[in-house]
All heavy atoms as an XYZ file, in Angstrom:
1042
protein
N      91.854    108.734     96.904
C      93.213    108.349     97.225
C      93.882    107.860     95.942
O      93.335    107.031     95.230
C      93.162    107.240     98.266
C      94.466    106.953     98.971
S      95.238    108.275     99.905
C      94.043    108.631    101.160
N      95.069    108.372     95.628
C      95.737    107.968     94.391
C      96.245    106.532     94.466
O      96.447    105.974     95.537
C      96.915    108.945     94.283
C      97.099    109.511     95.631
C      95.792    109.406     96.345
N      96.440    105.950     93.287
C      97.024    104.613     93.216
C      98.497    104.687     93.575
O      99.143    105.716     93.373
C      96.866    104.044     91.809
C      95.417    103.763     91.484
O      94.644    103.404     92.357
N      95.048    103.936     90.231
N      99.040    103.611     94.064
C     100.439    103.546     94.470
C     101.185    102.542     93.615
O     100.612    101.590     93.101
C     100.549    103.126     95.946
C      99.826    104.026     96.900
C     100.477    105.375     96.976
N      99.748    106.219     97.915
C      99.633    107.519     97.781
N     100.184    108.150     96.792
N      98.959    108.225     98.676
N     102.483    102.765     93.513
C     103.376    101.861     92.798
C     104.110    101.002     93.818
O     104.656    101.518     94.786
C     104.421    102.669     91.987
C     103.739    103.621     90.996
C     105.406    101.739     91.299
C     103.062    102.969     89.843
N     104.127     99.710     93.603
C     104.950     98.807     94.408
C     105.895     98.126     93.428
O     105.464     97.421     92.515
C     104.105     97.781     95.184
C     103.177     98.500     96.164
C     105.015     96.796     95.912
C     102.265     97.597     96.958
N     107.174     98.369     93.615
C     108.179     97.836     92.699
C     108.438     96.366     92.980
O     108.335     95.907     94.119
C     109.472     98.636     92.842
C     109.301    100.106     92.514
C     110.571    100.871     92.802
C     110.349    102.358     92.586
N     111.496    103.141     93.010
N     108.831     95.632     91.949
C     109.082     94.196     92.107
C     110.248     93.906     93.043
O     110.322     92.828     93.631
C     109.312     93.519     90.755
C     110.572     93.955     90.052
C     110.736     93.306     88.684
O     109.735     93.121     87.989
O     111.877     93.006     88.328
N     111.121     94.865     93.258
C     112.255     94.667     94.168
C     111.799     94.446     95.608
O     112.570     93.948     96.429
C     113.218     95.851     94.095
O     112.564     97.048     94.480
N     110.546     94.757     95.910
C     110.035     94.536     97.262
C     110.041     93.039     97.600
O     110.166     92.657     98.761
C     108.624     95.160     97.430
C     108.345     95.417     98.908
C     107.555     94.299     96.796
C     107.193     96.355     99.154
N     109.963     92.194     96.586
C     109.957     90.738     96.806
C     111.301     90.216     97.297
O     111.359     89.135     97.893
C     109.560     90.021     95.522
S     107.868     90.366     95.016
N     112.372     90.958     97.061
C     113.699     90.525     97.515
C     114.276     91.475     98.560
O     115.468     91.438     98.847
C     114.670     90.414     96.320
O     114.710     91.669     95.630
C     114.233     89.310     95.357
N     113.430     92.289     99.143
C     113.860     93.238    100.171
C     114.213     92.505    101.464
O     113.425     91.704    101.976
C     112.734     94.239    100.448
O     112.943     94.910    101.660
N     115.395     92.774    102.001
C     115.796     92.179    103.271
C     114.886     92.632    104.413
O     114.567     91.847    105.299
C     117.254     92.531    103.596
C     118.230     91.830    102.656
O     117.891     90.751    102.128
O     119.326     92.370    102.451
N     114.488     93.888    104.394
C     113.596     94.403    105.445
C     112.246     93.699    105.420
O     111.721     93.301    106.466
C     113.387     95.906    105.283
O     114.593     96.596    105.424
N     111.677     93.554    104.241
C     110.386     92.872    104.106
C     110.520     91.414    104.544
O     109.644     90.865    105.215
C     109.861     92.962    102.657
C     109.458     94.397    102.317
C     108.705     92.006    102.408
C     108.190     94.883    102.942
N     111.633     90.777    104.182
C     111.847     89.370    104.513
C     111.893     89.127    106.019
O     111.552     88.046    106.489
C     113.135     88.872    103.859
C     113.302     87.375    104.003
O     112.356     86.640    103.662
O     114.372     86.949    104.475
N     112.274     90.122    106.797
C     112.373     89.972    108.252
C     111.019     90.125    108.954
O     110.901     89.867    110.142
C     113.371     90.980    108.817
C     114.791     90.666    108.397
C     115.750     91.717    108.884
C     117.149     91.392    108.363
N     118.089     92.474    108.614
N     109.999     90.547    108.224
C     108.670     90.755    108.805
C     107.858     89.468    108.823
O     108.038     88.596    107.979
C     107.888     91.792    107.986
C     108.463     93.194    107.878
C     107.652     94.011    106.879
C     108.500     93.867    109.235
N     106.935     89.391    109.767
C     105.942     88.328    109.711
C     105.011     88.629    108.534
O     104.950     89.768    108.043
C     105.105     88.261    111.005
O     104.423     89.520    111.172
C     105.977     87.960    112.218
N     104.290     87.626    108.101
C     103.340     87.809    106.993
C     102.316     88.894    107.339
O     101.942     89.709    106.499
C     102.621     86.476    106.662
C     103.620     85.442    106.149
C     101.483     86.680    105.680
C     104.319     85.806    104.858
N     101.875     88.927    108.590
C     100.862     89.899    109.004
C     101.401     91.326    108.967
O     100.714     92.252    108.526
C     100.343     89.569    110.403
C      99.591     88.258    110.490
C     100.487     87.024    110.654
O     101.730     87.176    110.739
O      99.939     85.914    110.692
N     102.632     91.528    109.437
C     103.233     92.867    109.403
C     103.475     93.306    107.961
O     103.294     94.474    107.624
C     104.537     92.883    110.199
N     103.857     92.359    107.122
C     104.047     92.680    105.704
C     102.723     93.110    105.074
O     102.658     94.092    104.340
C     104.611     91.466    104.958
C     104.871     91.735    103.499
C     105.494     90.544    102.769
O     105.930     89.575    103.427
O     105.545     90.600    101.526
N     101.647     92.393    105.398
C     100.324     92.762    104.881
C      99.940     94.165    105.343
O      99.438     94.971    104.567
C      99.277     91.756    105.353
C      97.883     92.076    104.821
C      96.835     91.129    105.346
N      97.254     89.753    105.189
C      96.906     88.776    106.036
N      96.134     89.027    107.069
N      97.317     87.549    105.839
N     100.188     94.470    106.613
C      99.905     95.815    107.120
C     100.714     96.859    106.361
O     100.190     97.916    106.007
C     100.192     95.904    108.621
C     100.061     97.297    109.237
C      98.654     97.867    109.062
C     100.456     97.259    110.704
N     101.974     96.562    106.088
C     102.832     97.493    105.358
C     102.204     97.879    104.012
O     102.110     99.059    103.687
C     104.218     96.872    105.153
C     105.171     97.750    104.418
C     105.697     98.895    105.004
C     105.565     97.440    103.133
C     106.592     99.710    104.324
C     106.456     98.245    102.439
C     106.971     99.380    103.040
N     101.749     96.905    103.248
C     101.131     97.194    101.956
C      99.846     98.006    102.117
O      99.570     98.914    101.330
C     100.826     95.901    101.195
C     102.039     95.050    100.913
C     102.008     93.678    101.100
C     103.231     95.619    100.456
C     103.120     92.893    100.836
C     104.346     94.840    100.195
C     104.288     93.480    100.391
O     105.386     92.702    100.140
N      99.090     97.700    103.140
C      97.845     98.428    103.369
C      98.108     99.857    103.849
O      97.328    100.764    103.549
C      96.948     97.647    104.337
C      96.421     96.377    103.690
C      95.577     95.559    104.611
N      95.152     94.331    103.954
C      93.937     93.833    104.028
N      93.003     94.445    104.740
N      93.630     92.712    103.414
N      99.191    100.053    104.586
C      99.575    101.421    104.955
C      99.944    102.227    103.711
O      99.582    103.397    103.592
C     100.747    101.410    105.939
C     100.449    100.961    107.360
C     101.746    100.818    108.154
C      99.498    101.914    108.065
N     100.665    101.588    102.789
C     101.077    102.279    101.556
C      99.871    102.870    100.839
O      99.897    104.024    100.407
C     101.857    101.329    100.622
C     103.246    101.027    101.199
C     101.991    101.926     99.217
C     104.020     99.962    100.443
N      98.799    102.102    100.718
C      97.650    102.598     99.953
C      96.764    103.553    100.749
O      95.881    104.191    100.173
C      96.793    101.442     99.358
C      97.617    100.615     98.391
C      96.186    100.583    100.437
N      97.013    103.679    102.054
C      96.207    104.592    102.858
C      96.911    105.888    103.239
O      96.255    106.833    103.686
C      95.720    103.876    104.124
C      94.512    103.033    103.835
O      93.433    103.539    103.615
N      94.706    101.721    103.778
N      98.205    105.945    103.094
C      98.932    107.179    103.416
C      98.591    108.281    102.419
O      98.199    108.003    101.287
C     100.443    106.921    103.364
S     101.050    106.040    104.803
N      98.772    109.505    102.848
C      98.583    110.620    101.921
C      99.764    110.653    100.950
O     100.656    109.798    100.994
C      98.394    111.938    102.674
C      99.641    112.476    103.352
O     100.728    111.860    103.261
O      99.537    113.530    103.992
N      99.784    111.620    100.052
C     100.834    111.709     99.036
C     102.214    111.995     99.614
O     103.201    111.951     98.894
C     100.485    112.795     98.016
C     100.016    112.225     96.697
O      99.953    110.985     96.575
O      99.729    113.009     95.781
N     102.290    112.283    100.892
C     103.571    112.558    101.536
C     104.003    111.392    102.436
O     104.979    111.489    103.160
C     103.496    113.863    102.331
C     103.368    115.061    101.437
C     102.159    115.391    100.846
C     104.478    115.849    101.152
C     102.047    116.491     99.998
C     104.380    116.946    100.313
C     103.156    117.264     99.726
N     103.238    110.296    102.395
C     103.584    109.102    103.163
C     103.227    109.178    104.631
O     103.797    108.464    105.445
N     102.265    110.023    104.991
C     101.880    110.183    106.392
C     100.447    109.691    106.625
O      99.637    109.637    105.698
C     101.999    111.649    106.852
O     101.114    112.463    106.070
C     103.421    112.167    106.699
N     100.181    109.345    107.885
C      98.860    108.839    108.255
C      98.625    109.089    109.739
O      99.567    109.065    110.536
C      98.800    107.329    107.976
C      97.471    106.614    108.181
C      96.418    107.100    107.188
C      97.653    105.115    108.037
N      97.396    109.309    110.111
C      96.983    109.398    111.510
C      97.355    108.076    112.182
O      97.007    107.009    111.693
C      95.463    109.617    111.553
C      94.910    109.854    112.938
O      95.388    109.215    113.898
O      93.970    110.653    113.050
N      98.089    108.121    113.297
C      98.615    106.904    113.923
C      97.762    106.364    115.064
O      98.194    105.452    115.771
C     100.047    107.144    114.409
N      96.567    106.870    115.257
C      95.708    106.291    116.292
C      95.280    104.895    115.859
O      94.907    104.684    114.700
C      94.493    107.183    116.530
C      94.871    108.518    117.199
C      93.683    109.407    117.363
N      93.278    109.882    116.022
C      92.171    110.570    115.784
N      91.347    110.868    116.769
N      91.881    110.956    114.564
N      95.359    103.948    116.778
C      95.064    102.553    116.454
C      93.692    102.352    115.802
O      93.602    101.625    114.806
C      95.199    101.674    117.694
C      96.618    101.464    118.207
C      96.595    100.603    119.465
C      97.509    100.845    117.158
N      92.619    102.965    116.319
C      91.322    102.748    115.662
C      91.297    103.261    114.219
O      90.627    102.676    113.366
C      90.334    103.539    116.532
C      91.011    103.713    117.844
C      92.482    103.749    117.551
N      92.029    104.320    113.950
C      92.086    104.867    112.585
C      92.837    103.911    111.673
O      92.379    103.583    110.575
C      92.750    106.267    112.572
C      91.988    107.250    113.463
C      92.907    106.786    111.145
C      90.582    107.558    113.025
N      94.014    103.457    112.122
C      94.800    102.519    111.308
C      93.995    101.250    111.051
O      93.921    100.766    109.920
C      96.143    102.192    111.987
C      97.030    103.436    112.029
C      96.858    101.055    111.250
C      98.302    103.268    112.836
N      93.377    100.735    112.092
C      92.606     99.493    111.951
C      91.447     99.672    110.974
O      91.235     98.839    110.091
C      92.082     99.038    113.312
C      91.505     97.628    113.273
C      90.814     97.216    114.558
C      91.728     97.085    115.719
N      91.063     96.475    116.892
N      90.708    100.752    111.103
C      89.537    100.939    110.238
C      89.926    101.254    108.793
O      89.207    100.863    107.874
C      88.625    102.029    110.792
O      89.247    103.287    110.734
N      91.045    101.931    108.587
C      91.483    102.238    107.221
C      92.143    101.033    106.554
O      91.912    100.774    105.378
C      92.451    103.413    107.207
C      91.786    104.753    107.403
C      92.816    105.862    107.301
C      92.155    107.203    107.283
N      91.725    107.610    105.960
N      92.970    100.314    107.292
C      93.743     99.224    106.701
C      93.002     97.893    106.681
O      93.281     97.043    105.842
C      95.072     99.069    107.437
S      96.182    100.469    107.197
N      92.080     97.704    107.603
C      91.352     96.443    107.697
C      89.852     96.684    107.881
O      89.261     96.218    108.857
C      91.900     95.604    108.871
C      93.351     95.262    108.739
C      94.304     95.996    109.413
C      93.756     94.211    107.931
C      95.651     95.691    109.294
C      95.101     93.883    107.804
C      96.057     94.627    108.483
N      89.223     97.407    106.972
C      87.816     97.761    107.194
C      86.880     96.559    107.281
O      85.881     96.615    107.985
C      87.473     98.636    105.987
C      88.466     98.255    104.948
C      89.714     97.892    105.692
N      87.192     95.474    106.620
C      86.321     94.298    106.641
C      86.755     93.265    107.679
O      86.059     92.281    107.892
C      86.270     93.648    105.254
C      85.743     94.560    104.147
C      85.800     93.847    102.806
C      84.335     95.035    104.455
N      87.896     93.483    108.310
C      88.410     92.540    109.299
C      88.685     93.212    110.643
O      89.294     92.610    111.514
C      89.707     91.905    108.795
C      89.553     91.042    107.570
C      90.842     90.349    107.265
C      90.766     89.460    106.071
N      89.903     88.324    106.201
N      88.254     94.447    110.819
C      88.614     95.185    112.030
C      88.165     94.487    113.312
O      88.849     94.566    114.329
C      88.091     96.615    111.984
O      86.689     96.618    111.912
N      87.070     93.759    113.272
C      86.622     93.059    114.484
C      87.445     91.795    114.756
O      87.429     91.270    115.867
C      85.144     92.712    114.392
O      84.909     91.836    113.310
N      88.173     91.321    113.750
C      88.996     90.119    113.908
C      90.414     90.432    114.390
O      91.148     89.519    114.762
C      89.121     89.373    112.573
C      87.779     88.903    112.039
O      86.852     88.710    112.849
O      87.666     88.739    110.813
N      90.793     91.683    114.362
C      92.160     92.083    114.693
C      92.158     92.818    116.026
O      91.425     93.791    116.212
C      92.737     92.971    113.580
C      92.852     92.156    112.295
C      94.093     93.544    113.975
C      93.187     92.957    111.076
N      92.987     92.343    116.941
C      93.067     92.989    118.253
C      94.056     94.148    118.209
O      94.936     94.200    117.338
C      93.521     91.992    119.336
O      94.883     91.616    119.078
C      92.630     90.763    119.381
N      93.920     95.043    119.169
C      94.877     96.146    119.275
C      96.285     95.604    119.513
O      97.250     96.141    118.953
C      94.488     97.099    120.414
C      93.309     97.989    120.053
O      92.881     97.985    118.877
O      92.812     98.687    120.953
N      96.408     94.559    120.302
C      97.733     93.986    120.565
C      98.380     93.427    119.306
O      99.592     93.556    119.120
C      97.653     92.905    121.642
C      97.458     93.495    123.019
O      97.771     94.656    123.261
N      96.936     92.699    123.927
N      97.586     92.810    118.427
C      98.134     92.335    117.155
C      98.624     93.505    116.319
O      99.735     93.475    115.780
C      97.074     91.558    116.369
C      96.747     90.213    116.928
C      95.586     89.581    116.186
O      94.519     90.190    116.035
N      95.793     88.346    115.731
N      97.795     94.529    116.225
C      98.156     95.705    115.431
C      99.410     96.369    115.996
O     100.315     96.749    115.240
C      96.977     96.679    115.391
C      97.075     97.841    114.419
C      97.315     97.365    112.992
C      95.813     98.689    114.486
N      99.495     96.488    117.293
C     100.679     97.069    117.938
C     101.914     96.230    117.601
O     102.974     96.779    117.271
C     100.474     97.163    119.464
C      99.459     98.261    119.789
C     101.800     97.417    120.181
C      98.940     98.227    121.214
N     101.790     94.934    117.647
C     102.905     94.051    117.336
C     103.400     94.262    115.903
O     104.605     94.356    115.651
C     102.480     92.597    117.546
O     103.487     91.721    117.134
N     102.482     94.363    114.973
C     102.862     94.541    113.568
C     103.485     95.917    113.337
O     104.469     96.047    112.606
C     101.657     94.351    112.664
C     100.971     93.024    112.832
C     101.535     91.856    113.294
C      99.610     92.729    112.582
N     100.591     90.854    113.328
C      99.403     91.349    112.893
C      98.532     93.467    112.115
C      98.169     90.729    112.747
C      97.308     92.846    111.974
C      97.125     91.490    112.291
N     102.911     96.950    113.947
C     103.490     98.290    113.825
C     104.888     98.336    114.442
O     105.797     98.981    113.895
C     102.572     99.323    114.490
C     101.263     99.615    113.765
C     100.306    100.370    114.670
C     101.515    100.382    112.466
N     105.066     97.640    115.542
C     106.374     97.585    116.191
C     107.403     96.911    115.281
O     108.553     97.351    115.199
C     106.271     96.854    117.542
O     105.322     97.549    118.360
C     107.612     96.802    118.258
N     106.992     95.877    114.583
C     107.884     95.224    113.615
C     108.300     96.198    112.515
O     109.475     96.258    112.147
C     107.192     94.030    112.954
C     107.099     92.792    113.774
C     106.527     91.645    112.955
O     107.138     91.269    111.932
O     105.454     91.143    113.346
N     107.339     96.922    111.993
C     107.644     97.884    110.924
C     108.581     98.976    111.412
O     109.499     99.386    110.700
C     106.346     98.487    110.371
C     105.408     97.509    109.661
C     104.110     98.208    109.285
C     106.077     96.899    108.445
N     108.357     99.434    112.639
C     109.234    100.459    113.207
C     110.633     99.887    113.440
O     111.633    100.553    113.157
C     108.653    101.001    114.507
C     109.483    102.131    115.093
C     108.933    102.636    116.409
O     108.425    101.826    117.202
O     109.026    103.854    116.634
N     110.728     98.665    113.916
C     112.028     98.040    114.188
C     112.847     97.873    112.903
O     114.074     97.971    112.934
C     111.837     96.684    114.865
N     112.176     97.668    111.791
C     112.859     97.555    110.501
C     113.059     98.923    109.836
O     113.500     98.999    108.693
C     112.082     96.628    109.556
C     112.113     95.184    109.958
C     113.534     94.652    110.051
O     114.348     94.878    109.167
N     113.822     93.967    111.134
N     112.708     99.979    110.564
C     112.839    101.366    110.099
C     112.074    101.613    108.799
O     112.489    102.380    107.946
C     114.307    101.749    109.958
C     115.039    101.665    111.268
C     116.508    102.003    111.161
O     117.088    102.049    110.075
N     117.118    102.235    112.299
N     110.921    100.960    108.681
C     110.065    101.156    107.520
C     109.053    102.264    107.764
O     108.549    102.864    106.816
C     109.374     99.845    107.179
C     110.390     98.744    106.876
S     109.653     97.142    106.726
C     109.249     97.166    105.000
N     108.759    102.507    109.037
C     107.890    103.605    109.444
C     108.494    104.232    110.695
O     109.329    103.625    111.362
C     106.441    103.145    109.758
C     106.422    102.151    110.919
C     105.759    102.598    108.521
C     105.024    101.773    111.406
N     108.068    105.455    110.977
C     108.388    106.058    112.264
C     107.210    106.892    112.710
O     106.333    107.236    111.917
C     109.696    106.865    112.234
C     109.681    108.081    111.354
C     109.273    109.319    111.836
C     110.113    108.000    110.034
C     109.285    110.449    111.034
C     110.126    109.118    109.228
C     109.713    110.348    109.723
N     107.174    107.177    113.990
C     106.059    107.882    114.606
C     106.510    109.254    115.072
O     107.647    109.444    115.487
C     105.506    107.074    115.789
C     104.950    105.758    115.354
C     105.750    104.625    115.313
C     103.629    105.657    114.957
C     105.244    103.411    114.888
C     103.118    104.442    114.529
C     103.919    103.329    114.495
N     105.592    110.205    115.021
C     105.863    111.552    115.498
C     104.558    112.159    115.987
O     103.476    111.637    115.716
C     106.517    112.413    114.406
C     105.661    112.655    113.179
C     104.970    113.851    113.016
C     105.544    111.695    112.182
C     104.193    114.088    111.887
C     104.776    111.915    111.058
C     104.102    113.108    110.912
O     103.326    113.338    109.804
N     104.680    113.221    116.752
C     103.478    113.913    117.214
C     103.553    115.367    116.788
O     104.629    115.920    116.579
C     103.304    113.783    118.717
C     104.411    114.387    119.529
C     104.207    114.197    121.027
O     103.321    113.423    121.439
O     104.944    114.845    121.763
N     102.391    115.933    116.648
C     102.253    117.330    116.276
C     100.985    117.834    116.943
O      99.909    117.261    116.721
C     102.180    117.478    114.751
C     102.163    118.917    114.314
O     101.241    119.661    114.639
N     103.167    119.321    113.561
N     101.117    118.852    117.771
C      99.962    119.432    118.467
C      99.149    118.362    119.194
O      97.928    118.296    119.067
C      99.074    120.213    117.495
O      99.805    121.227    116.859
N      99.841    117.492    119.918
C      99.228    116.431    120.720
C      98.498    115.362    119.911
O      97.661    114.641    120.449
C      98.280    117.011    121.773
C      99.016    117.853    122.800
O     100.165    117.494    123.139
O      98.446    118.851    123.269
N      98.784    115.253    118.624
C      98.231    114.191    117.794
C      99.380    113.328    117.287
O     100.440    113.851    116.939
C      97.454    114.766    116.601
C      96.182    115.424    117.008
N      96.099    116.750    117.363
C      94.934    114.931    117.123
C      94.861    117.051    117.686
N      94.131    115.956    117.551
N      99.160    112.006    117.215
C     100.190    111.090    116.756
C      99.986    110.735    115.283
O      98.852    110.509    114.848
C     100.184    109.801    117.586
C     100.733    109.985    118.976
C      99.704    110.536    119.943
O      98.526    110.229    119.841
N     100.149    111.348    120.873
N     101.110    110.687    114.561
C     101.109    110.356    113.142
C     102.208    109.346    112.877
O     103.124    109.181    113.679
C     101.358    111.605    112.295
C     100.329    112.695    112.539
C     100.570    113.704    113.463
C      99.120    112.687    111.867
C      99.618    114.685    113.710
C      98.166    113.669    112.107
C      98.421    114.662    113.028
O      97.483    115.616    113.272
N     102.110    108.689    111.724
C     103.215    107.863    111.278
C     103.635    108.324    109.895
O     102.861    108.952    109.175
C     102.871    106.371    111.292
C     101.856    105.794    110.312
C     102.423    105.568    108.921
C     101.347    104.484    110.837
N     104.872    108.017    109.551
C     105.405    108.341    108.231
C     106.128    107.123    107.700
O     106.851    106.457    108.421
C     106.365    109.525    108.309
C     107.054    109.818    106.975
C     107.083    111.281    106.689
C     107.771    111.671    105.396
N     107.677    110.807    104.274
N     105.919    106.812    106.446
C     106.649    105.755    105.767
C     108.063    106.287    105.519
O     108.233    107.353    104.922
C     105.976    105.398    104.446
C     104.500    105.047    104.558
S     104.134    103.520    105.416
C     104.541    102.334    104.178
N     109.059    105.557    105.967
C     110.433    106.062    105.998
C     111.044    106.355    104.628
O     111.729    107.346    104.469
C     111.335    105.085    106.748
O     110.912    104.973    108.075
N     110.820    105.522    103.647
C     111.482    105.744    102.352
C     110.485    106.145    101.266
O     110.682    105.868    100.090
C     112.253    104.485    101.940
O     111.366    103.388    101.831
N     109.454    106.802    101.679
C     108.350    107.160    100.778
C     108.830    107.914     99.543
O     108.453    107.586     98.418
C     107.346    108.018    101.543
C     106.106    108.300    100.777
C     105.817    109.420    100.058
C     104.970    107.451    100.643
N     104.576    109.319     99.492
C     104.042    108.115     99.840
C     104.660    106.188    101.134
C     102.812    107.569     99.507
C     103.436    105.640    100.798
C     102.528    106.330     99.989
N     109.649    108.915     99.728
C     110.061    109.790     98.635
C     110.865    109.042     97.569
O     110.862    109.445     96.406
C     110.856    110.983     99.157
C     110.036    111.962     99.983
C     109.732    111.497    101.410
O     110.352    110.512    101.893
O     108.861    112.109    102.047
N     111.543    107.963     97.950
C     112.316    107.185     96.975
C     111.436    106.307     96.100
O     111.840    105.912     95.006
C     113.333    106.280     97.670
C     114.542    107.015     98.162
C     115.537    106.039     98.689
N     114.932    105.339     99.832
C     115.613    104.728    100.771
N     116.912    104.673    100.706
N     114.994    104.156    101.775
N     110.240    105.973     96.583
C     109.430    104.988     95.886
C     108.094    105.501     95.353
O     107.467    104.815     94.551
C     109.157    103.798     96.813
C     110.398    103.135     97.286
N     111.206    102.386     96.466
C     111.000    103.131     98.493
C     112.242    101.933     97.147
N     112.137    102.374     98.382
N     107.661    106.667     95.801
C     106.354    107.170     95.384
C     106.466    108.598     94.847
O     107.330    109.352     95.268
C     105.368    107.150     96.560
C     105.122    105.794     97.154
C     104.453    104.823     96.198
O     103.625    105.208     95.375
N     104.807    103.558     96.312
N     105.562    108.928     93.949
C     105.501    110.291     93.441
C     104.615    111.128     94.354
O     103.569    110.665     94.807
C     104.901    110.330     92.037
C     105.791    109.759     90.977
C     105.154    109.918     89.613
O     103.935    109.938     89.474
N     105.980    110.025     88.602
N     105.046    112.342     94.607
C     104.232    113.273     95.386
C     103.497    114.163     94.391
O     104.114    114.942     93.676
C     105.102    114.096     96.364
C     105.759    113.154     97.370
C     104.269    115.169     97.053
C     106.724    113.822     98.305
N     102.189    114.007     94.340
C     101.383    114.771     93.380
C     100.595    115.901     94.029
O     100.299    116.888     93.414
C     100.432    113.831     92.657
C     101.160    112.835     91.773
C     100.222    111.786     91.299
N     100.546    110.603     92.083
C     100.097    109.413     91.847
N      99.251    109.212     90.890
N     100.455    108.392     92.586
N     100.266    115.721     95.291
C      99.481    116.738     95.996
C     100.368    117.942     96.325
O     101.577    117.812     96.507
C      98.891    116.162     97.271
N      99.755    119.091     96.413
C     100.506    120.307     96.763
C     100.728    120.421     98.263
O     101.711    120.983     98.704
C      99.773    121.536     96.239
C      99.745    121.583     94.739
C      99.058    122.814     94.233
C      99.053    122.726     92.714
N      98.444    123.819     92.066
N      99.775    119.904     99.034
C      99.865    119.991    100.495
C      99.585    118.622    101.100
O      98.740    117.884    100.614
C      98.850    120.995    101.024
C      99.220    122.438    100.739
C      98.208    123.384    101.356
N      96.880    123.222    100.755
C      96.444    123.926     99.733
N      97.191    124.851     99.200
N      95.244    123.707     99.253
N     100.256    118.316    102.211
C      99.970    117.050    102.878
C      98.629    117.097    103.609
O      98.144    118.168    103.985
C     101.128    116.905    103.869
C     101.566    118.296    104.140
C     101.320    119.072    102.875
N      98.043    115.948    103.805
C      96.794    115.837    104.548
C      97.038    116.001    106.045
O      96.186    116.480    106.778
C      96.180    114.467    104.258
C      94.790    114.271    104.725
C      94.268    112.943    104.198
C      92.849    112.724    104.621
N      92.327    111.459    104.103
N      98.230    115.584    106.508
C      98.602    115.625    107.923
C      99.861    116.467    108.077
O     100.616    116.638    107.124
C      98.866    114.207    108.443
C      97.727    113.256    108.172
C      97.784    112.351    107.116
C      96.578    113.275    108.959
C      96.733    111.489    106.864
C      95.521    112.418    108.705
C      95.602    111.526    107.650
O      94.552    110.679    107.407
N     100.121    116.982    109.272
C     101.364    117.736    109.485
C     102.575    116.838    109.199
O     102.530    115.628    109.453
C     101.327    118.120    110.962
C      99.944    117.867    111.420
C      99.317    116.881    110.493
N     103.627    117.418    108.676
C     104.834    116.651    108.376
C     105.762    116.610    109.580
O     105.751    117.505    110.415
C     105.550    117.263    107.172
C     104.771    117.156    105.859
C     105.471    117.922    104.752
C     104.561    115.712    105.469
N     106.593    115.573    109.674
C     107.464    115.429    110.846
C     108.522    116.514    110.992
O     109.020    116.735    112.081
C     108.108    114.055    110.651
C     107.895    113.713    109.242
C     106.690    114.447    108.771
N     108.854    117.226    109.950
C     109.920    118.218    110.051
C     109.470    119.627    110.419
O     110.300    120.516    110.546
N     108.177    119.854    110.629
C     107.764    121.224    110.930
C     107.995    121.580    112.398
O     108.368    120.740    113.204
C     106.327    121.495    110.463
C     105.244    120.920    111.350
O     105.559    120.466    112.464
O     104.083    120.940    110.927
N     107.791    122.836    112.731
C     108.129    123.364    114.056
C     107.431    122.660    115.225
O     107.970    122.573    116.310
C     107.791    124.858    114.138
C     108.663    125.694    113.225
O     109.730    125.202    112.818
O     108.273    126.822    112.920
N     106.229    122.167    115.010
C     105.453    121.577    116.104
C     105.601    120.056    116.202
O     105.009    119.440    117.064
C     103.976    121.910    115.923
C     103.675    123.383    116.047
C     102.200    123.632    115.883
C     101.901    125.104    115.974
N     100.480    125.387    115.750
N     106.381    119.445    115.297
C     106.496    117.990    115.271
C     107.699    117.491    116.048
O     108.770    118.070    115.993
C     106.602    117.494    113.821
O     105.380    117.672    113.152
N     107.486    116.379    116.752
C     108.548    115.699    117.485
C     108.469    114.219    117.168
O     107.393    113.624    117.231
C     108.379    115.880    119.000
C     108.462    117.320    119.410
O     109.383    118.019    119.029
N     107.479    117.768    120.166
N     109.614    113.626    116.853
C     109.645    112.189    116.603
C     109.499    111.462    117.932
O     110.070    111.863    118.939
C     110.962    111.820    115.933
C     110.945    110.440    115.350
C     112.057    110.265    114.375
N     112.112    108.888    113.935
C     112.794    108.477    112.910
N     113.505    109.338    112.214
N     112.795    107.213    112.565
N     108.692    110.402    117.935
C     108.452    109.634    119.156
C     108.586    108.154    118.852
O     108.577    107.732    117.703
C     107.054    109.924    119.752
C     105.949    109.619    118.732
C     106.955    111.346    120.255
C     104.550    109.734    119.274
N     108.685    107.368    119.877
C     108.725    105.923    119.738
C     107.305    105.393    119.827
O     106.481    105.936    120.566
C     109.589    105.321    120.841
O     109.552    103.926    120.781
N     107.022    104.331    119.110
C     105.680    103.776    119.097
C     105.238    103.318    120.475
O     104.082    103.441    120.828
C     105.589    102.613    118.105
C     104.202    102.061    117.985
C     103.194    102.817    117.410
C     103.895    100.808    118.466
C     101.913    102.327    117.310
C     102.611    100.308    118.362
C     101.623    101.065    117.787
N     106.166    102.808    121.278
C     105.765    102.330    122.600
C     105.239    103.463    123.480
O     104.446    103.245    124.364
C     106.887    101.569    123.302
C     108.125    102.399    123.553
O     108.285    103.449    122.925
O     108.931    101.979    124.384
N     105.635    104.683    123.192
C     105.119    105.825    123.945
C     103.631    106.032    123.662
O     102.847    106.250    124.578
C     105.911    107.116    123.616
C     107.342    106.983    124.127
C     105.222    108.342    124.211
C     108.245    108.117    123.694
N     103.224    105.921    122.412
C     101.827    106.192    122.090
C     100.916    105.021    122.406
O      99.705    105.173    122.420
C     101.631    106.674    120.635
C     101.997    105.604    119.624
C     102.365    107.948    120.380
C     101.647    105.964    118.194
N     101.475    103.847    122.659
C     100.635    102.686    122.962
C     100.554    102.362    124.432
O      99.702    101.587    124.832
C     101.135    101.471    122.190
S     100.800    101.655    120.451
N     101.397    102.909    125.247
C     101.337    102.648    126.687
C     100.400    103.648    127.354
O     100.815    104.522    128.082
C     102.735    102.747    127.318
C     103.579    101.552    126.987
O     103.051    100.478    126.734
N     104.872    101.727    126.998
N      99.123    103.500    127.068
C      98.147    104.468    127.569
C      97.304    103.879    128.688
O      96.237    104.361    128.983
C      97.273    104.925    126.416
C      98.066    105.595    125.327
C      97.256    105.808    124.081
O      96.161    105.302    123.926
N      97.797    106.583    123.167
N      97.761    102.829    129.313
C      96.992    102.187    130.376
C      97.191    102.863    131.703
O      98.116    103.467    132.026
C      97.394    100.718    130.464
C      97.041    100.005    129.183
C      97.482     98.563    129.232
O      97.088     97.865    130.178
O      98.179     98.160    128.325
């Protein structure tokens, strides 16, 4: 996984300032786990194991859902599905990161099989 750049302007970002400390921490961990196109598998166990590998047993699904919901509410991420799989995309990825890979690891939200969805849709699986 390539290294990521985090600009110092993130410290004065209004969007970041509106997040809880936990959601902000998740945001940074998502940045380093997304592919070069800013996408990631959005299944909760995948996000938890990639972003919190040493703390996954300490974090509940409800906590993770809450933090993801905060990020979505601030329009920092959005969710989409492709071929019955859920993914997330960092909203302003292209403005802040270089794309070095030739192909994305996951399907992109703009292709023929992708549909944008709300996070509450993928979490209400009871």
